[in-house]
N, C-alpha and C positions, 0 to 999 in steps of 0.2 A: 504493499499500499504506499503510494506516495503522498507526501504532505506538501502543502504550499508553505514556504517560509518568508515571513515578513519581519522587517526590523522597525522598531519604533523610531521616529525621527531623531529622538535624542540619542539612540544607540548608533545610528548612521553617523550622527555629528561626532559622537565620541570616537568611532572607528577612524574617521577621517582625521580627527586630531592625532589619534595614536600613530596613524600612518605618517603624517606629516612630520611628527616629532621623532620618529624612528630612525636610527642608523641602519636599520635592516628592514627597509620597506618591503623587499621581496618576501620576507618571512611573515610580515603581517598580512600581505596579500594572500600568500599560501594557506595561512591558518583561517583567514576569512572564508577562503573558497572551500577548505575542508569542513569547516563548521557547516556552511550551507549544505554541503553534500550529505554529511552525517544526519543533520536535522531533516532534510528532505526524505531520506530513506528509512531511518529508524530512530526517531526522536526520543522514544521511551527506552530504547536499547542502549544508548549512550549516555554519558553524564551521570550525575548523582542527584538525589532529591535535595532540594534546598528549602527555603522558607515556604510555607503555605503550600500551594500546588506547583511552585516552580522547580526548575531543575538547573544545575549548573554543569557546564561542559568546559573543559580545558583542552585547548589545542595550542600548544606553545607557539608564539608568545602571547596568546590571548586566552581570555576566559570570558564566557557569556553565561548570563542567567536568562531562561526562556520558559514559556509556558507552552503547553500542548493542549490542543482541544481536538480530541480523538474523533468525536462525531462529525466534526467539520473538516478534519484532516488539515488543520491549520497549526502552524508553529509560529510563535512571535517572540523574536529576541528582544528582551527588555532592557538589558544592560550589557555593556562590553568594557573590559578593562584589561590592561596589560598585567601579565603575571610578573610580579616582583623577581628581580634577579635575572630577568631575560632581556 
């Protein structure tokens, strides 16, 4: 079952800032692409439970918090951050 992945505007802005500030922009781009792919194919099979019904997924050098709406086959990325030390 394929899911549609959307990013909150604030998460897109944060990702853009992380990319602009990164010395390893290729790594940020690859991680974002990997996140999209994993969430599209199996959002409940990756990541770990987080607060409330959210989940967290780490694909170095990024981490995202996301929600899954199984009935609608929809994933929304709520937050994105750089993993410290990466």
